[in-house]
C-alpha positions in Angstrom: 0.0 0.0 0.0 1.4 3.4 -1.1 1.3 6.4 1.2 -0.2 9.5 -0.1 1.3 11.9 2.3 4.7 13.6 1.6 7.7 12.1 3.4 8.8 15.2 5.3 6.9 17.8 7.2 8.7 20.6 5.5 7.6 19.4 2.0 4.0 18.9 3.4 4.2 22.5 4.8 5.5 23.9 1.4 2.8 22.0 -0.7 0.0 23.3 1.6 1.2 27.1 1.5 1.7 26.7 -2.3 -2.0 25.5 -2.5 -3.2 28.2 -0.3 -1.3 30.9 -2.2 -2.8 29.6 -5.6 -6.3 29.4 -4.2 -6.0 32.9 -2.6 -4.6 34.5 -5.9 -7.3 32.7 -8.0 -9.9 34.0 -5.7 -8.6 37.5 -5.7 -8.4 37.5 -9.4 -11.9 36.3 -9.7 -13.2 39.0 -7.3 -11.2 41.8 -9.0 -12.7 40.6 -12.5 -16.1 40.4 -11.1 -16.0 43.8 -9.5 -14.7 45.3 -12.6 -17.4 43.9 -14.7 -20.1 45.1 -12.5 -18.9 48.7 -12.6 -18.2 48.7 -16.4 -20.9 50.4 -18.3 -22.9 48.3 -20.7 -22.7 49.5 -24.2 -25.5 48.7 -26.7 -25.2 48.7 -30.4 -28.3 48.3 -32.6 -27.4 46.8 -36.0 -30.1 47.5 -38.6 -30.2 46.6 -42.2 -30.2 49.4 -44.7 -33.6 50.8 -45.9 -32.8 49.7 -49.6 -31.7 46.3 -50.5 -27.9 46.0 -50.7 -26.5 45.8 -54.2 -24.7 42.5 -55.0 -25.7 40.7 -51.7 -28.4 38.3 -51.2 -30.4 38.5 -47.9 -28.7 35.4 -46.4 -25.3 37.0 -47.1 -26.4 40.3 -45.4 -27.6 38.3 -42.4 -24.3 36.4 -42.2 -22.2 39.7 -42.3 -24.5 41.1 -39.6 -24.0 38.0 -37.3 -20.2 38.1 -37.8 -20.2 41.9 -36.8 -22.5 41.2 -33.8 -20.3 38.3 -32.6 -17.0 40.2 -33.0 -18.4 43.2 -31.1 -19.7 41.0 -28.4 -16.4 39.0 -28.1 -13.9 41.6 -28.6 -15.4 44.9 -27.2 -17.8 43.5 -24.5 -20.8 45.1 -26.3 -24.4 43.9 -26.0 -25.6 44.0 -29.6 -29.1 43.3 -30.9 -30.0 42.9 -34.6 
């Protein structure tokens, strides 16, 4: 039967403190990001199709371009966009 405990108390202390440090750092980072996200203003962009039909594009192509733009805004710039 193998032992799961480290062989020396010094190694156990080092591993325990390292684990606590990583957990504390991760918790602090999560708190900081959550706090920053709550205070950041919500930016909303309304993407509307032009009043006239676009020349050279089919309806599906226009919708695909709009979806790509919407996804990019939401991913890169943290915008909430509606189409």
